[in-house]
N, C-alpha and C positions, 0 to 999 in steps of 0.2 A: 535254214539255217544257209551257209557258205562255207567257205574251205574256212575258212578262221573260226569259226564252230566246230568244223570238223577236228581239224588240229588241237583246239583248245580239250576237246574231250581224248584226242589219241595221246598228249602229252601230260592228262591227267588221270588217266580210265588203264595204266597197263595192264591189267588184268579182265580186259574187256575181251568179250567170247560171242559179242553178237552184237551187230553194229544193221541197221538198214538206213540206208541213203537214199532208199527210191522218189525219185520226183526232187530230188535238191538240186540245187544249184550248186554244185561239187564238181570240181575239176582234177584232174591226175595231183595237183599240189595236196590236196586233202588227204587224199587216198595212201599218195604218199608218206605222209605224216602216219598215218594207222600203222605202215608196213612197217617205219621205222620204232614204232613205240609198244605195238600191239601182239604180240607172238602168240600170243592165246588164242587170238581169234578163229573162232570155230563156223561161223555162220555169218555171210556176208550178201546184202540184198541190195542191188543197184539198181534197180528196173528203172526206165526211163528218166536215165542219167547222159547226158549228151555230152557231158565237158570230162569223162572218165573215157582214156583209149589201152590197149596192153602194156603200154609203157608203164603205167603205173599197175595195174592188174599181176602183169611178169609179176613187177616185181612184191606185191604182197601176196604172192602167189611163192615166192622162195621164203620169203619172210618170214610168212603164216604155216607151217608143215602141216597144224591140227585144222587147218581148212576143209569143213566134210560139207557143208549148205552152201552155194552158190545162183544167186538168181541172177541172171545179167539179161532179162529181155527185157525187151526195146530199149536197148543201149546199142548203139548200131559202131562205136570205135570200139566195143571188145571181140577179137577173135578168138579161135579156136587155138589159137597156137596156147593161150591162155592152160587150157585144160595139160597140157604136159605137165605142169609144176606144180598139178593139185593132186597127188599120188593118195591121198586119204579121202578123197570126193566121195560122196553117198548121192548125192544129188544137184543133179544142175540144171538149170531155167534155161533155155538159151534163144527161146522162143523171138522170134524177131529182132535177134540180137547180128552185130555183123561175123557173129557163126556162122561158113558154110555150110550146109545141113552133112552131106558126107564126111568132108573134115572134121565138124565135131562127133560123128559116132567112129571114125575110125580112129581120132585121137584118145577118146571115152575108152575105146577099148585097148587101146595100147598103153594108157597109161593112167587107168582108175579105176582100180580091180575089184574095189569096194564100191561103185556105183551101183547103189537101188533106183534110183531112179534120173531117166535124163529126157527130155523135152527139148525139144530144137524141129524147128522147120520157118519159112516164107523169111529165110537171113533179110537184112539190110545191107545190100552189099552195095561196094565202091563202082563209081562208071565203067562200066565194059569186062564186069567180074559176072560169072553165069553162077548158078545155084544148079549142084549136082545130087540128085538121089544117091543114098548109098544103094551099093548093089547089095543081092543075096547075098554073097561072102562075107561083107562086111556086118551084115546085122545075124548072120549064124558069128561070125568070129568073134565078134559084141558078146553076144550070147556065153559062146565060149569062156571068155576073158573075163566077164566080170557075172561071176555063178551070184549073186544079192540082187541079177537086177531082177525087179516087180513092176518096173512100166516105164512105158516107152512110148512117148506119146511126137506128132508127130512125121516122122517119115513116114516116105510111100513104104509098105513092106508088099512086095510081089505073092501074089496068091502062093505058089510054088514054096515061098519060105517060110510060111505059114505051116504046110506040111513039114518042112525040113526040122522047122522049129519044135513042133509037135513033137518029130521021131528023135531029137535030141534030147527035148525033156517033156517026160513022160506027166501029162496032166497037166499038158497045155493048149487051151481050147483053140480049136481051128478057125470058132467065127469071127466076123471081124473086129469084133471087140472082144477081149483077152480078158479076167477075171478074177484075181485072186479070190477068196472067200474071206470075209470081214473080217478081219482080227488075225488072217494070219500071216506070217511071216516066211519069207524067202529061206531054203536051204540048202547048204553044200550040194550041187551034183541036181537041182532042180531049177527052173525057171517058172517061177509063179507071177506070169508077167500079165502087164495089161496092154495091149498094143490099139492103137485107135489107127484105122484103115484109112486112108484119105484119099 
C-alpha cells in the first residue's frame, strides 16, 4: 500500500475510526488525505513508517480531535511536538521514534490529561541532538496531571521518584516493576501504574 491507496481509503471512508499503516510506504501526502477526510479517526498506528513527519501528523492531530490511540514507534520523523495537539490521547507509544524522552513526558503532562499509557525511550534523533531523561519533577508532574495513568514504559525513573509516586498515589508498589491487579482500572486520585525501571 502506498499513498495512492491511503488516499483512496480516506476519500471513500469518511467515518473511518481506526487506521493501521505500520510498515507501509506512506508519506505525508497520504496522511494529509486522512486528515482532510477522516475527522472521526480515534486510533492511528504508523509504526516503522519513514515517510511521515511532524507536518502531516500535526495536521492530522488538529483535524482529528477524537484521536485517543497513537502508535508512532520506530517512526523517526515524528517528534513530541505532535502531542500538544492531542488533548484526548489515552495511549501513546513513541518508543524509538523522533520523540525525545523528556520532551514526550513533559508534553504529555501538559497536553494529554486523559493519558493512561505512555511508552517512550531510545529516540532516533537528528544528528547533534541529545536525549534527556525526564527529571523526577517531570515524572511527578505527569502523575499529577494524568490521573488515569496506568502504565509508564521506558524512561529511567529515579529511586527517590518511585518513593514520591508512592506517597502521591497510595497503592503504588515501589518495586522496580509496578503493576495493576489484572482487570482493574485506574480511578481518579490513584495511580495504578506499571513502571519499568531501566
